[in-house]
C-alpha positions as YAML, in Angstrom:
chain: A
units: angstrom
residues:
- id: 1
  name: PRO
  ca: [107.98, -3.45, 229.17]
- id: 2
  name: ASP
  ca: [112.13, -2.57, 230.31]
- id: 3
  name: PRO
  ca: [114.37, -1.40, 227.18]
- id: 4
  name: GLY
  ca: [117.27, -1.56, 229.38]
- id: 5
  name: THR
  ca: [117.10, -5.24, 229.88]
- id: 6
  name: LEU
  ca: [115.72, -5.72, 226.79]
- id: 7
  name: ALA
  ca: [118.97, -4.37, 224.89]
- id: 8
  name: SER
  ca: [121.56, -6.34, 227.53]
- id: 9
  name: VAL
  ca: [119.50, -9.61, 226.35]
- id: 10
  name: LEU
  ca: [120.01, -8.04, 222.69]
- id: 11
  name: THR
  ca: [123.24, -7.45, 223.62]
- id: 12
  name: GLU
  ca: [124.57, -10.95, 224.96]
- id: 13
  name: GLY
  ca: [122.42, -12.85, 221.77]
- id: 14
  name: VAL
  ca: [124.79, -10.69, 219.35]
- id: 15
  name: LYS
  ca: [127.85, -12.14, 221.67]
- id: 16
  name: ASN
  ca: [126.97, -15.70, 221.36]
- id: 17
  name: THR
  ca: [126.61, -15.29, 218.01]
- id: 18
  name: ILE
  ca: [129.27, -13.61, 216.50]
- id: 19
  name: GLY
  ca: [131.61, -13.97, 219.41]
- id: 20
  name: ASP
  ca: [132.89, -10.03, 218.95]
- id: 21
  name: SER
  ca: [132.52, -8.76, 222.62]
- id: 22
  name: ARG
  ca: [132.80, -5.14, 221.36]
- id: 23
  name: VAL
  ca: [129.32, -5.00, 219.93]
- id: 24
  name: LYS
  ca: [126.87, -3.91, 222.04]
- id: 25
  name: VAL
  ca: [122.97, -2.83, 221.84]
- id: 26
  name: THR
  ca: [121.94, 0.05, 224.37]
- id: 27
  name: TYR
  ca: [119.35, 1.84, 225.09]
- id: 28
  name: GLU
  ca: [120.03, 5.33, 225.46]
- id: 29
  name: PRO
  ca: [116.99, 7.96, 225.46]
- id: 30
  name: GLU
  ca: [119.09, 11.34, 226.40]
- id: 31
  name: TYR
  ca: [122.25, 10.48, 223.88]
- id: 32
  name: VAL
  ca: [123.39, 12.54, 221.45]
- id: 33
  name: PRO
  ca: [125.48, 11.82, 219.10]
- id: 34
  name: ALA
  ca: [129.47, 13.45, 219.85]
- id: 35
  name: VAL
  ca: [130.96, 15.91, 217.38]
- id: 36
  name: PRO
  ca: [134.80, 15.46, 217.35]
- id: 37
  name: PRO
  ca: [136.26, 19.03, 219.34]
- id: 38
  name: ALA
  ca: [138.19, 20.94, 216.93]
- id: 39
  name: MET
  ca: [141.47, 22.22, 218.31]
- id: 40
  name: PRO
  ca: [140.37, 24.05, 221.55]
- id: 41
  name: ASP
  ca: [141.98, 27.81, 221.02]
- id: 42
  name: ILE
  ca: [143.76, 28.02, 224.36]
- id: 43
  name: PRO
  ca: [147.34, 29.09, 225.37]
- id: 44
  name: PRO
  ca: [149.94, 25.69, 224.78]
- id: 45
  name: GLU
  ca: [150.89, 26.27, 228.22]
- id: 46
  name: GLN
  ca: [147.43, 25.17, 229.18]
- id: 47
  name: LEU
  ca: [147.08, 22.50, 226.60]
- id: 48
  name: ALA
  ca: [150.27, 21.42, 228.00]
- id: 49
  name: GLY
  ca: [148.84, 21.28, 231.32]
- id: 50
  name: MET
  ca: [146.31, 19.20, 230.72]
- id: 51
  name: ILE
  ca: [148.48, 17.04, 229.24]
- id: 52
  name: LYS
  ca: [150.66, 16.79, 232.16]
- id: 53
  name: ALA
  ca: [147.47, 15.93, 233.98]
- id: 54
  name: THR
  ca: [147.18, 12.71, 232.35]
- id: 55
  name: VAL
  ca: [150.90, 11.89, 232.45]
- id: 56
  name: LYS
  ca: [152.86, 10.84, 234.97]
- id: 57
  name: VAL
  ca: [156.42, 11.41, 234.84]
- id: 58
  name: GLU
  ca: [159.26, 9.78, 237.02]
- id: 59
  name: VAL
  ca: [162.77, 9.02, 237.84]
- id: 60
  name: LEU
  ca: [162.83, 5.58, 239.59]
- id: 61
  name: ASP
  ca: [165.78, 3.89, 241.29]
- id: 62
  name: GLY
  ca: [168.71, 2.56, 239.03]
- id: 63
  name: ASN
  ca: [168.12, 5.27, 236.77]
- id: 64
  name: ILE
  ca: [164.65, 4.01, 234.96]
- id: 65
  name: ALA
  ca: [161.87, 6.12, 233.37]
- id: 66
  name: TYR
  ca: [158.60, 5.80, 234.48]
- id: 67
  name: LEU
  ca: [155.81, 7.14, 232.25]
- id: 68
  name: LYS
  ca: [152.04, 6.44, 232.85]
- id: 69
  name: ILE
  ca: [149.74, 7.80, 229.76]
- id: 70
  name: GLN
  ca: [146.26, 7.37, 229.93]
- id: 71
  name: HIS
  ca: [145.75, 9.14, 226.40]
- id: 72
  name: ILE
  ca: [147.99, 8.94, 223.52]
- id: 73
  name: ILE
  ca: [147.61, 12.48, 221.48]
- id: 74
  name: GLY
  ca: [147.42, 12.86, 218.03]
- id: 75
  name: GLU
  ca: [150.31, 15.00, 215.63]
- id: 76
  name: GLU
  ca: [147.79, 17.89, 215.76]
- id: 77
  name: MET
  ca: [148.11, 17.98, 218.97]
- id: 78
  name: ALA
  ca: [151.59, 16.73, 219.13]
- id: 79
  name: GLN
  ca: [152.54, 19.81, 216.55]
- id: 80
  name: LYS
  ca: [151.10, 22.14, 218.88]
- id: 81
  name: VAL
  ca: [152.39, 21.41, 222.27]
- id: 82
  name: GLY
  ca: [155.65, 19.28, 221.02]
- id: 83
  name: PRO
  ca: [158.19, 22.19, 222.74]
- id: 84
  name: LEU
  ca: [156.76, 22.08, 226.39]
- id: 85
  name: LEU
  ca: [156.07, 18.20, 226.16]
- id: 86
  name: LEU
  ca: [160.12, 17.75, 225.39]
- id: 87
  name: GLU
  ca: [160.94, 20.18, 228.51]
- id: 88
  name: TYR
  ca: [158.38, 18.90, 231.18]
- id: 89
  name: ILE
  ca: [158.33, 15.19, 229.76]
- id: 90
  name: TRP
  ca: [160.48, 14.03, 227.65]
- id: 91
  name: ASP
  ca: [164.13, 15.72, 228.29]
- id: 92
  name: LYS
  ca: [163.71, 14.46, 231.97]
- id: 93
  name: VAL
  ca: [163.16, 10.46, 230.52]
- id: 94
  name: LEU
  ca: [166.26, 11.05, 227.97]
- id: 95
  name: PRO
  ca: [169.31, 10.32, 230.03]
- id: 96
  name: THR
  ca: [167.88, 7.11, 231.70]
- id: 97
  name: SER
  ca: [168.97, 3.78, 230.86]
- id: 98
  name: ALA
  ca: [165.61, 1.88, 230.73]
- id: 99
  name: MET
  ca: [161.98, 2.92, 230.50]
- id: 100
  name: ILE
  ca: [158.71, 1.64, 231.81]
- id: 101
  name: LEU
  ca: [155.47, 2.69, 229.56]
- id: 102
  name: ASP
  ca: [152.61, 2.13, 232.05]
- id: 103
  name: PHE
  ca: [149.68, 1.53, 229.64]
- id: 104
  name: ARG
  ca: [147.08, 0.35, 232.48]
- id: 105
  name: SER
  ca: [145.03, 3.04, 232.31]
- id: 106
  name: ALA
  ca: [145.45, 3.67, 229.02]
- id: 107
  name: VAL
  ca: [141.87, 3.93, 227.31]
- id: 108
  name: SER
  ca: [141.69, 6.68, 224.80]
- id: 109
  name: GLY
  ca: [143.85, 8.28, 222.47]
- id: 110
  name: GLU
  ca: [144.41, 9.34, 218.61]
- id: 111
  name: LEU
  ca: [145.20, 7.07, 215.70]
- id: 112
  name: SER
  ca: [147.76, 9.18, 214.17]
- id: 113
  name: GLY
  ca: [149.46, 9.53, 217.44]
- id: 114
  name: ILE
  ca: [150.93, 5.69, 216.95]
- id: 115
  name: PRO
  ca: [154.25, 6.51, 214.43]
- id: 116
  name: TYR
  ca: [155.21, 9.10, 216.98]
- id: 117
  name: ILE
  ca: [155.22, 7.13, 220.27]
- id: 118
  name: VAL
  ca: [156.98, 4.20, 217.81]
- id: 119
  name: SER
  ca: [159.06, 6.40, 216.42]
- id: 120
  name: TYR
  ca: [160.84, 7.69, 219.53]
- id: 121
  name: TYR
  ca: [161.63, 3.90, 220.39]
- id: 122
  name: THR
  ca: [163.47, 3.15, 216.92]
- id: 123
  name: ASP
  ca: [165.38, 4.85, 214.47]
- id: 124
  name: SER
  ca: [165.60, 6.74, 211.83]
- id: 125
  name: GLU
  ca: [166.10, 4.97, 209.17]
- id: 126
  name: PRO
  ca: [165.11, 2.33, 207.54]
- id: 127
  name: LEU
  ca: [161.27, 3.62, 207.58]
- id: 128
  name: ILE
  ca: [159.40, 0.70, 209.14]
- id: 129
  name: HIS
  ca: [155.87, 0.00, 208.21]
- id: 130
  name: ILE
  ca: [154.35, -0.25, 211.40]
- id: 131
  name: ASP
  ca: [150.50, -0.86, 211.02]
- id: 132
  name: SER
  ca: [147.93, -0.84, 208.12]
- id: 133
  name: VAL
  ca: [144.43, 0.00, 209.34]
- id: 134
  name: TYR
  ca: [141.18, -0.85, 207.12]
- id: 135
  name: ASP
  ca: [138.47, 1.68, 207.39]
- id: 136
  name: ARG
  ca: [135.26, 0.57, 206.32]
- id: 137
  name: PRO
  ca: [132.58, 3.10, 205.97]
- id: 138
  name: SER
  ca: [135.50, 4.52, 203.47]
- id: 139
  name: ASP
  ca: [137.04, 1.48, 201.49]
- id: 140
  name: ILE
  ca: [140.55, 2.93, 202.27]
- id: 141
  name: THR
  ca: [143.53, 1.08, 203.96]
- id: 142
  name: THR
  ca: [145.89, 3.80, 205.69]
- id: 143
  name: GLU
  ca: [149.29, 2.37, 206.44]
- id: 144
  name: LEU
  ca: [151.29, 3.68, 209.21]
- id: 145
  name: TRP
  ca: [155.25, 4.27, 208.97]
- id: 146
  name: SER
  ca: [157.70, 5.31, 211.10]
- id: 147
  name: MET
  ca: [158.58, 8.96, 211.05]
- id: 148
  name: PRO
  ca: [162.25, 10.10, 209.98]
- id: 149
  name: THR
  ca: [162.40, 13.12, 211.98]
- id: 150
  name: LEU
  ca: [160.96, 13.97, 215.41]
- id: 151
  name: LEU
  ca: [160.98, 16.71, 218.02]
- id: 152
  name: GLY
  ca: [164.09, 15.73, 220.13]
- id: 153
  name: LYS
  ca: [166.27, 13.20, 220.03]
- id: 154
  name: ARG
  ca: [165.21, 9.68, 219.88]
- id: 155
  name: TYR
  ca: [164.95, 7.12, 223.37]
- id: 156
  name: GLY
  ca: [167.08, 4.38, 220.25]
- id: 157
  name: THR
  ca: [166.72, 1.13, 220.13]
- id: 158
  name: SER
  ca: [169.06, -0.38, 222.58]
- id: 159
  name: LYS
  ca: [168.02, 0.29, 226.19]
- id: 160
  name: PRO
  ca: [165.24, -1.89, 227.42]
- id: 161
  name: LEU
  ca: [161.69, -0.81, 226.86]
- id: 162
  name: MET
  ca: [158.87, -2.01, 229.51]
- id: 163
  name: ILE
  ca: [155.10, -1.86, 228.66]
- id: 164
  name: LEU
  ca: [152.70, -2.51, 231.52]
- id: 165
  name: THR
  ca: [149.68, -3.56, 230.25]
- id: 166
  name: SER
  ca: [145.89, -4.41, 232.01]
- id: 167
  name: LYS
  ca: [142.63, -5.87, 230.82]
- id: 168
  name: ASN
  ca: [141.11, -1.89, 230.84]
- id: 169
  name: THR
  ca: [144.21, -1.03, 228.13]
- id: 170
  name: LEU
  ca: [141.92, -0.19, 225.13]
- id: 171
  name: GLY
  ca: [142.19, 1.02, 221.66]
- id: 172
  name: VAL
  ca: [144.78, 2.87, 220.35]
- id: 173
  name: ALA
  ca: [147.07, 2.01, 223.51]
- id: 174
  name: GLU
  ca: [146.94, -1.60, 222.32]
- id: 175
  name: ASP
  ca: [147.93, -1.02, 218.84]
- id: 176
  name: VAL
  ca: [151.27, 0.86, 220.05]
- id: 177
  name: ALA
  ca: [151.98, -2.31, 222.89]
- id: 178
  name: TYR
  ca: [151.43, -4.38, 219.66]
- id: 179
  name: CYS
  ca: [153.67, -2.78, 217.15]
- id: 180
  name: LEU
  ca: [156.47, -2.36, 220.18]
- id: 181
  name: LYS
  ca: [155.80, -6.13, 220.95]
- id: 182
  name: ASN
  ca: [156.24, -7.63, 217.08]
- id: 183
  name: LEU
  ca: [159.13, -5.42, 216.62]
- id: 184
  name: LYS
  ca: [161.20, -7.23, 219.21]
- id: 185
  name: ARG
  ca: [161.20, -3.45, 220.53]
- id: 186
  name: ALA
  ca: [159.66, -3.74, 224.19]
- id: 187
  name: THR
  ca: [158.80, -6.40, 226.77]
- id: 188
  name: ILE
  ca: [155.26, -6.34, 227.42]
- id: 189
  name: VAL
  ca: [154.37, -6.90, 230.95]
- id: 190
  name: GLY
  ca: [151.33, -7.59, 233.05]
- id: 191
  name: GLU
  ca: [147.70, -8.67, 231.66]
- id: 192
  name: ASN
  ca: [146.22, -9.36, 228.54]
- id: 193
  name: THR
  ca: [144.91, -5.99, 227.13]
- id: 194
  name: ALA
  ca: [140.97, -5.54, 226.47]
- id: 195
  name: GLY
  ca: [140.67, -6.46, 222.38]
- id: 196
  name: GLY
  ca: [138.82, -2.77, 221.50]
- id: 197
  name: THR
  ca: [139.21, -1.55, 218.51]
- id: 198
  name: VAL
  ca: [140.92, 1.42, 216.51]
- id: 199
  name: LYS
  ca: [136.80, 3.15, 215.62]
- id: 200
  name: ILE
  ca: [133.94, 2.12, 216.94]
- id: 201
  name: ASP
  ca: [130.68, 3.73, 215.38]
- id: 202
  name: LYS
  ca: [127.25, 3.94, 217.27]
- id: 203
  name: ILE
  ca: [124.08, 3.49, 215.12]
- id: 204
  name: LYS
  ca: [121.13, 4.44, 216.07]
- id: 205
  name: VAL
  ca: [117.75, 1.31, 215.20]
- id: 206
  name: GLY
  ca: [115.48, 2.74, 213.02]
- id: 207
  name: ASP
  ca: [113.05, 5.53, 215.01]
- id: 208
  name: THR
  ca: [113.83, 4.16, 218.15]
- id: 209
  name: ASP
  ca: [116.50, 5.17, 221.17]
- id: 210
  name: PHE
  ca: [118.57, 1.59, 220.52]
- id: 211
  name: TYR
  ca: [121.87, 2.16, 219.08]
- id: 212
  name: VAL
  ca: [124.18, -0.52, 218.10]
- id: 213
  name: SER
  ca: [128.00, 0.45, 218.71]
- id: 214
  name: VAL
  ca: [130.11, -1.78, 215.86]
- id: 215
  name: PRO
  ca: [133.78, -1.74, 215.40]
- id: 216
  name: VAL
  ca: [134.05, -0.25, 212.19]
- id: 217
  name: ALA
  ca: [137.90, -0.35, 211.49]
- id: 218
  name: LYS
  ca: [140.55, -3.12, 211.73]
- id: 219
  name: SER
  ca: [144.23, -2.58, 212.78]
- id: 220
  name: ILE
  ca: [146.70, -5.72, 210.30]
- id: 221
  name: ASN
  ca: [150.32, -5.55, 211.82]
- id: 222
  name: PRO
  ca: [152.37, -6.03, 208.98]
- id: 223
  name: ILE
  ca: [154.85, -8.37, 210.70]
- id: 224
  name: THR
  ca: [152.14, -10.58, 211.95]
- id: 225
  name: GLY
  ca: [149.26, -10.40, 209.65]
- id: 226
  name: LYS
  ca: [147.02, -10.48, 212.39]
- id: 227
  name: SER
  ca: [145.16, -7.66, 214.84]
- id: 228
  name: TRP
  ca: [145.26, -7.55, 218.12]
- id: 229
  name: GLU
  ca: [141.69, -6.65, 218.31]
- id: 230
  name: ILE
  ca: [139.03, -8.88, 220.15]
- id: 231
  name: ASP
  ca: [141.85, -10.86, 221.43]
- id: 232
  name: GLY
  ca: [143.64, -8.46, 223.07]
- id: 233
  name: VAL
  ca: [147.86, -8.16, 223.53]
- id: 234
  name: ALA
  ca: [149.51, -10.78, 225.69]
- id: 235
  name: PRO
  ca: [152.19, -10.21, 227.86]
...
């Protein structure tokens, strides 16, 4: 008689059958499918203000940069507000002698942001194959490579980089952490990450208010040949 209880029982059954905690059954009579927002036509200063609200930056004792990131922006957004981000954030941390990236609250992000972040901590040459993402609905595999040119200067490959993780670190941030860890560029400190996915679809079950959330893409690291999904990234 209670649809919510039925949904949680089904979710437990699915988890126990296929061993994938990312697959969930939910009962959502009010659910409205999210339409990806178009790039808002608002001034870059206002966009930069929104991004600054999700990024905390400071220079700690010992000339150590601290960047707390909650959302990893994509290529389109980065190109629009890049110069402002350089001024507000990047130029402050470039002269430091080590950096801490705090991903403990990073739960969202854009796939196209992965090469951007990784490239700031690698050399311009040679280009590095960072990740491959297989998208099942389109049956297309996209290779992500480091970028030869970037806005602003690179942090480089010689200064220590720490990435803080928690059990809440999810999705794109897990991918960035896993890439930099396996490139031997960063030390991961903290908790094992959530073990999410780069893309989830919510599928309506027949003519009901039940939905199944299913991962529809898979990240495969070219160095390990494995994925950080389900198991997460180990510190």
